[in-house]
C-alpha positions as CSV (number, residue, x, y, z in Angstrom):
1,X,-22.1,-52.3,-13.8
2,X,-18.6,-53.6,-13.5
3,X,-17.6,-53.9,-9.8
4,X,-14.9,-51.6,-8.5
5,X,-12.8,-51.4,-5.4
6,X,-12.3,-48.1,-3.4
7,X,-8.8,-49.4,-2.6
8,X,-7.9,-49.9,-6.2
9,X,-8.8,-48.4,-9.5
10,X,-12.4,-47.5,-10.0
11,X,-13.9,-49.5,-12.8
12,X,-16.5,-47.9,-14.9
13,X,-19.4,-48.2,-17.3
14,X,-21.5,-46.0,-19.6
15,X,-24.4,-44.0,-18.2
16,X,-27.2,-42.2,-19.9
17,X,-28.8,-39.2,-18.3
18,X,-31.2,-37.5,-20.7
19,X,-29.3,-35.4,-23.1
20,X,-26.2,-35.1,-20.9
21,X,-23.0,-36.6,-22.2
22,X,-22.0,-39.2,-19.5
23,X,-19.0,-41.5,-19.4
24,X,-17.4,-44.0,-17.1
25,X,-13.9,-45.3,-17.8
26,X,-12.5,-48.7,-17.0
27,X,-9.5,-49.0,-14.8
28,X,-5.9,-50.0,-15.6
29,X,-5.7,-53.4,-17.3
30,X,-9.2,-53.3,-18.6
31,X,-10.4,-52.8,-22.1
32,X,-12.9,-50.0,-21.4
33,X,-15.8,-49.0,-23.6
34,X,-14.4,-46.5,-26.1
35,X,-14.5,-47.9,-29.6
36,X,-12.3,-45.4,-31.6
37,X,-15.0,-45.0,-34.2
38,X,-15.9,-41.7,-35.8
39,X,-19.0,-41.4,-33.7
40,X,-17.3,-42.1,-30.3
41,X,-16.2,-39.3,-28.0
42,X,-13.1,-41.0,-26.5
43,X,-11.6,-39.2,-23.6
44,X,-11.5,-35.6,-22.8
45,X,-12.4,-33.1,-25.5
46,X,-9.7,-31.3,-27.3
47,X,-8.8,-28.1,-25.4
48,X,-10.5,-25.0,-26.7
49,X,-7.9,-22.3,-26.1
50,X,-10.6,-19.6,-25.9
51,X,-12.9,-21.3,-23.4
52,X,-12.2,-22.5,-19.9
53,X,-13.2,-25.9,-18.5
54,X,-14.2,-26.4,-14.9
55,X,-14.0,-29.8,-13.1
56,X,-16.7,-30.0,-10.4
57,X,-16.4,-32.9,-8.0
58,X,-19.6,-34.0,-6.4
59,X,-21.3,-32.3,-9.3
60,X,-24.6,-34.2,-8.9
61,X,-24.9,-33.1,-5.2
62,X,-27.0,-30.3,-3.8
63,X,-24.6,-27.4,-3.7
64,X,-22.5,-28.5,-6.6
65,X,-25.3,-28.7,-9.2
66,X,-26.2,-25.1,-8.3
67,X,-22.6,-24.2,-9.0
68,X,-22.8,-25.9,-12.4
69,X,-25.9,-23.9,-13.1
70,X,-24.2,-20.7,-12.1
71,X,-21.3,-21.4,-14.5
72,X,-23.6,-22.2,-17.4
73,X,-25.7,-19.1,-16.8
74,X,-22.8,-16.6,-16.3
75,X,-19.9,-17.9,-18.3
76,X,-19.1,-19.8,-21.5
77,X,-17.1,-22.4,-19.7
78,X,-17.5,-26.2,-20.3
79,X,-18.1,-28.3,-17.2
80,X,-16.9,-31.8,-16.3
81,X,-19.0,-33.1,-13.4
82,X,-17.5,-36.0,-11.4
83,X,-19.6,-38.0,-8.9
84,X,-19.8,-41.5,-7.5
85,X,-23.6,-41.1,-7.5
86,X,-24.4,-42.4,-4.0
87,X,-27.2,-41.1,-1.8
88,X,-25.8,-37.6,-1.8
89,X,-25.3,-37.3,-5.5
90,X,-28.4,-37.8,-7.7
91,X,-28.1,-37.4,-11.5
92,X,-31.8,-36.3,-11.5
93,X,-30.6,-33.0,-9.9
94,X,-28.6,-32.1,-13.0
95,X,-31.2,-33.4,-15.4
96,X,-33.9,-31.4,-13.6
97,X,-31.7,-28.3,-13.5
98,X,-31.0,-28.5,-17.3
99,X,-34.7,-28.9,-18.3
100,X,-35.7,-25.8,-20.2
101,X,-32.1,-24.7,-20.9
102,X,-31.0,-24.5,-24.5
103,X,-29.0,-27.2,-26.2
104,X,-25.8,-25.1,-26.2
105,X,-25.8,-25.1,-22.4
106,X,-26.6,-28.8,-22.2
107,X,-23.8,-29.7,-24.5
108,X,-21.3,-27.9,-22.2
109,X,-21.8,-30.5,-19.4
110,X,-20.1,-33.9,-19.3
111,X,-20.8,-36.2,-16.3
112,X,-18.1,-38.7,-15.3
113,X,-18.4,-41.4,-12.7
114,X,-15.5,-41.5,-10.3
115,X,-15.0,-42.6,-6.7
116,X,-12.5,-40.2,-5.2
117,X,-11.7,-42.5,-2.3
118,X,-9.4,-44.1,-5.0
119,X,-6.7,-42.2,-6.8
120,X,-7.6,-40.7,-10.2
121,X,-5.7,-43.0,-12.5
122,X,-4.1,-42.0,-15.8
123,X,-6.9,-43.2,-17.9
124,X,-9.6,-41.4,-15.9
125,X,-7.3,-38.3,-16.0
126,X,-7.2,-38.5,-19.8
127,X,-10.9,-38.7,-19.9
128,X,-11.3,-35.6,-17.8
129,X,-8.9,-33.8,-20.0
130,X,-7.4,-30.4,-19.5
131,X,-9.2,-28.3,-16.9
132,X,-8.5,-24.7,-15.9
133,X,-10.5,-24.6,-12.6
134,X,-11.2,-27.3,-10.1
135,X,-14.0,-26.8,-7.6
136,X,-13.7,-29.7,-5.1
137,X,-17.2,-29.8,-3.7
138,X,-17.7,-33.5,-3.1
139,X,-18.0,-34.4,0.6
140,X,-19.6,-36.6,3.2
141,X,-21.5,-34.2,5.4
142,X,-23.8,-36.1,7.8
143,X,-22.8,-35.4,11.4
144,X,-24.7,-38.4,12.9
145,X,-23.2,-40.9,10.4
146,X,-19.7,-39.4,11.1
147,X,-20.1,-40.2,14.8
148,X,-21.2,-43.7,14.0
149,X,-18.5,-44.4,11.3
150,X,-15.7,-41.8,11.5
151,X,-13.3,-43.6,9.2
152,X,-15.8,-43.4,6.4
153,X,-15.6,-39.6,6.6
154,X,-11.8,-39.6,6.7
155,X,-12.1,-41.4,3.3
156,X,-14.8,-39.2,1.9
157,X,-13.4,-35.9,3.0
158,X,-9.7,-36.2,3.7
159,X,-8.4,-38.9,1.5
160,X,-10.6,-37.8,-1.4
161,X,-9.3,-34.3,-1.2
162,X,-5.7,-35.5,-1.3
163,X,-6.6,-37.6,-4.3
164,X,-8.1,-34.6,-6.2
165,X,-5.1,-32.5,-5.3
166,X,-2.7,-35.2,-6.5
167,X,-4.6,-35.3,-9.8
168,X,-4.2,-31.6,-10.1
169,X,-0.5,-31.6,-9.2
170,X,0.3,-34.4,-11.7
171,X,-2.0,-33.8,-14.6
172,X,-2.9,-30.0,-14.5
173,X,0.3,-28.0,-14.5
174,X,-1.5,-24.9,-15.9
175,X,-4.3,-24.9,-13.4
176,X,-5.7,-21.4,-12.7
177,X,-7.4,-22.2,-9.4
178,X,-8.3,-25.0,-7.1
179,X,-11.1,-24.3,-4.7
180,X,-11.7,-26.6,-1.7
181,X,-15.1,-26.1,-0.1
182,X,-14.9,-26.6,3.6
183,X,-17.4,-25.9,6.5
184,X,-17.9,-23.5,9.4
185,X,-18.0,-26.6,11.6
186,X,-14.2,-26.8,11.6
187,X,-14.3,-23.9,14.1
188,X,-16.7,-25.6,16.4
189,X,-19.4,-23.9,18.4
190,X,-19.3,-20.1,18.6
191,X,-20.1,-18.6,22.1
192,X,-22.4,-15.6,22.2
193,X,-20.7,-12.6,20.7
194,X,-18.0,-14.6,18.9
195,X,-17.9,-14.8,15.1
196,X,-15.1,-16.9,13.7
197,X,-12.8,-15.4,11.0
198,X,-11.0,-17.3,8.3
199,X,-7.8,-18.2,10.1
200,X,-9.2,-18.9,13.6
201,X,-8.1,-22.1,15.3
202,X,-9.9,-25.4,14.7
203,X,-12.1,-26.8,17.3
204,X,-14.0,-29.7,15.6
205,X,-17.0,-30.9,17.5
206,X,-17.5,-34.1,15.5
207,X,-15.6,-36.5,13.1
208,X,-17.1,-34.9,10.0
209,X,-15.7,-31.5,11.0
210,X,-12.3,-33.0,11.9
211,X,-12.1,-34.7,8.5
212,X,-12.8,-31.4,6.8
213,X,-10.3,-29.6,8.9
214,X,-7.7,-32.3,8.1
215,X,-8.4,-31.8,4.4
216,X,-7.9,-28.0,4.9
217,X,-4.5,-28.6,6.3
218,X,-3.6,-30.8,3.4
219,X,-4.8,-28.1,1.0
220,X,-2.6,-25.5,2.9
221,X,0.4,-27.9,2.7
222,X,0.0,-28.4,-1.1
223,X,-0.1,-24.6,-1.5
224,X,3.0,-24.2,0.6
225,X,4.9,-27.3,-0.8
226,X,3.9,-27.4,-4.4
227,X,2.9,-23.7,-4.9
228,X,-0.5,-24.8,-6.2
229,X,-3.1,-22.1,-6.6
230,X,-5.4,-23.4,-3.8
231,X,-8.1,-21.4,-2.1
232,X,-10.1,-22.6,0.9
233,X,-13.7,-21.5,1.3
234,X,-15.9,-22.0,4.4
235,X,-19.6,-22.0,4.2
236,X,-22.5,-23.1,6.4
237,X,-26.2,-24.0,6.4
238,X,-26.9,-23.8,2.7
239,X,-30.4,-24.2,1.4
240,X,-32.2,-24.1,-1.9
241,X,-33.9,-25.9,-4.7
242,X,-33.5,-29.7,-4.9
243,X,-32.3,-30.1,-1.4
244,X,-33.2,-33.2,0.5
245,X,-36.6,-32.8,2.2
246,X,-35.2,-34.0,5.5
247,X,-33.0,-30.9,5.9
248,X,-34.3,-28.2,8.2
249,X,-35.6,-25.5,5.9
250,X,-37.4,-27.8,3.4
251,X,-38.5,-29.9,6.3
252,X,-40.2,-26.9,7.9
253,X,-41.8,-25.9,4.6
254,X,-43.3,-29.3,4.3
255,X,-44.4,-29.5,8.0
256,X,-46.0,-26.1,7.9
257,X,-47.8,-26.8,4.6
258,X,-49.1,-30.1,5.9
259,X,-50.2,-28.8,9.4
260,X,-47.5,-30.8,11.2
261,X,-45.5,-29.8,14.3
262,X,-42.0,-28.5,13.8
263,X,-39.3,-29.5,16.2
264,X,-36.9,-26.6,17.0
265,X,-33.5,-27.6,18.6
266,X,-32.7,-25.5,21.7
267,X,-30.5,-25.5,24.7
268,X,-31.0,-27.6,27.9
269,X,-33.5,-25.1,29.3
270,X,-35.6,-25.3,26.1
271,X,-35.8,-21.6,25.9
272,X,-32.9,-20.6,23.6
273,X,-33.1,-22.0,20.0
274,X,-30.0,-22.8,18.0
275,X,-28.9,-20.1,15.6
276,X,-27.1,-20.1,12.2
277,X,-26.3,-17.9,9.2
278,X,-28.2,-19.4,6.3
279,X,-27.3,-18.9,2.7
280,X,-29.0,-19.9,-0.5
281,X,-27.1,-22.2,-2.8
282,X,-27.4,-19.7,-5.7
283,X,-25.5,-17.2,-3.5
284,X,-22.8,-19.8,-2.8
285,X,-22.4,-20.3,-6.5
286,X,-22.3,-16.5,-7.1
287,X,-19.7,-16.1,-4.3
288,X,-17.5,-18.9,-5.6
289,X,-17.5,-17.3,-9.1
290,X,-16.6,-14.0,-7.5
291,X,-13.6,-15.6,-5.8
292,X,-12.6,-17.2,-9.1
293,X,-12.7,-13.7,-10.7
294,X,-9.9,-12.5,-8.3
295,X,-6.4,-12.6,-9.8
296,X,-4.6,-16.0,-9.6
297,X,-1.8,-14.5,-7.6
298,X,-4.3,-12.9,-5.1
299,X,-3.2,-13.0,-1.5
300,X,-4.8,-11.3,1.5
301,X,-3.4,-8.0,2.6
302,X,-2.4,-7.6,6.2
303,X,-1.1,-10.0,8.8
304,X,-2.6,-13.4,8.8
305,X,0.0,-15.1,10.9
306,X,2.2,-15.8,7.9
307,X,-0.5,-17.8,6.2
308,X,-0.2,-17.8,2.4
309,X,-3.1,-20.0,1.3
310,X,-6.1,-17.7,0.9
311,X,-9.2,-18.6,2.9
312,X,-12.7,-17.0,2.6
313,X,-15.9,-17.3,4.6
314,X,-18.8,-17.4,2.2
315,X,-21.9,-16.9,4.4
316,X,-25.2,-15.3,4.7
317,X,-25.3,-11.8,6.2
318,X,-28.1,-12.4,8.7
319,X,-27.8,-14.6,11.8
320,X,-31.2,-15.9,12.8
321,X,-32.3,-18.4,15.4
322,X,-34.2,-21.4,14.2
323,X,-37.5,-20.3,15.7
324,X,-37.2,-16.9,13.9
325,X,-36.5,-18.8,10.8
326,X,-39.4,-21.2,11.2
327,X,-41.7,-18.2,11.7
328,X,-40.3,-16.6,8.5
329,X,-41.0,-19.8,6.6
330,X,-44.6,-20.1,8.0
331,X,-45.2,-16.5,6.9
332,X,-44.0,-17.4,3.4
333,X,-46.1,-20.5,3.2
334,X,-49.1,-18.6,4.5
335,X,-50.0,-21.0,7.3
336,X,-49.7,-21.2,11.1
337,X,-46.5,-22.5,12.7
338,X,-47.0,-25.3,15.3
339,X,-43.7,-25.9,17.0
340,X,-42.0,-27.4,20.1
341,X,-38.6,-26.6,21.5
342,X,-36.5,-29.6,22.4
343,X,-33.1,-30.1,24.1
344,X,-31.4,-31.8,21.2
345,X,-27.8,-30.8,21.7
346,X,-27.4,-32.1,25.2
347,X,-28.5,-35.6,24.2
348,X,-26.8,-35.8,20.8
349,X,-23.0,-35.3,20.8
350,X,-21.4,-33.5,17.9
351,X,-24.3,-31.0,17.3
352,X,-23.6,-27.5,18.4
353,X,-26.2,-24.8,19.4
354,X,-24.5,-22.0,17.5
355,X,-22.1,-21.7,14.6
356,X,-21.0,-18.3,13.3
357,X,-18.5,-17.2,10.8
358,X,-17.7,-13.7,9.6
359,X,-18.2,-12.7,5.9
360,X,-16.5,-9.3,6.4
361,X,-13.4,-10.3,4.3
362,X,-15.4,-11.1,1.2
363,X,-17.6,-8.0,1.8
364,X,-14.5,-5.8,1.8
365,X,-13.5,-7.2,-1.6
366,X,-17.0,-6.4,-3.0
367,X,-19.1,-9.5,-2.6
368,X,-22.1,-10.1,-0.4
369,X,-25.4,-11.9,-1.1
370,X,-27.5,-9.8,-3.5
371,X,-30.8,-11.0,-2.1
372,X,-31.9,-10.8,1.6
373,X,-32.6,-14.0,3.5
374,X,-36.4,-13.3,3.9
375,X,-36.8,-12.9,0.1
376,X,-34.7,-16.1,-0.5
377,X,-36.9,-18.0,2.0
378,X,-40.0,-16.8,0.1
379,X,-38.5,-17.8,-3.2
380,X,-37.6,-21.3,-1.9
381,X,-40.9,-21.9,-0.2
382,X,-42.7,-21.1,-3.4
383,X,-40.4,-23.4,-5.3
384,X,-41.0,-26.2,-2.9
385,X,-44.8,-25.8,-3.1
386,X,-44.6,-25.8,-6.9
387,X,-42.3,-28.8,-7.1
388,X,-43.9,-31.4,-4.8
389,X,-41.8,-34.2,-6.1
390,X,-38.8,-32.8,-4.2
391,X,-40.8,-33.0,-1.0
392,X,-41.2,-36.8,-1.2
393,X,-38.0,-38.5,0.1
394,X,-39.1,-41.9,-1.3
395,X,-39.3,-40.5,-4.9
396,X,-35.7,-39.3,-4.8
397,X,-34.1,-42.7,-4.2
């Protein structure tokens, strides 16, 4: 592969991923790989005026590849997936997801290599082509690494978001919608009885959350300054098929199935487990498509402090503590739960005992998860047990 610099133009090479059309495009001043022959697909496809195209950043990542699947299953849209294919984005997710789907669906997906820490240059913009919707889902989301290397997360989350919005502003004048997927962590810990709403103040507890909050403010500024159709969506604690096995829910499934002890994070007294509102990735995809179904000119009714940029909380309905959740998982697996409560949050800065955001706004518009958490946990546990390859971290590298 040709070297590239994150500070300059991302150089590129051709990739092959099963039957998925994949491309990389050389940077300015380079020849590139497109040979203008009759058999070459050079640059973005000619616009089909009767079919939308969605650009999904971070498309090979965990949440984003579920969004791609949701688009393929419920719309006739084409999809351009852009990813830099590091440890968070694995092409085998898309390939695995597309197995068993018909050729028509497979042909609607193009995968493009791109490092969003660098601006999207004109040649890469031409290769992407005209898009009608941008879902900016690419992110660096590891709290521990953000504490060790905060500037890396400024690049991954803040700078990258500005680069995507600049691409949209300069190259997509007829864009229907730009969705920026943020996180509940921008609001910081939620004390008992407090559930954060869309426009509550930021209180970032770690550099990852701060970088996401900074990107949110840039998104708001682009909506205010350039009148771009930007929407901000907060979500939290997403789980589902093809998630890394080190994450909490797949980790508990594996531990229970293998008879190992599960560590439950708790407060300093080791009596109160941390709590979250978990949501399946398929429900996140469904919620994002619901938001895209709202009119382009949609604005919230009521007083939101003069804010114009729409924000939504996309979240599971049920708040559960992690011990309740572990017991739910053990019941689904059909084995006994062996656990210990540990004081994780006092010893590890940046990790909060409770996050909570309200999904009431989306619910008032007609959307909520169609399947209850317990059923989703049962579905996911069954999927994990039937797909042991996704339980082995070493095989996913």
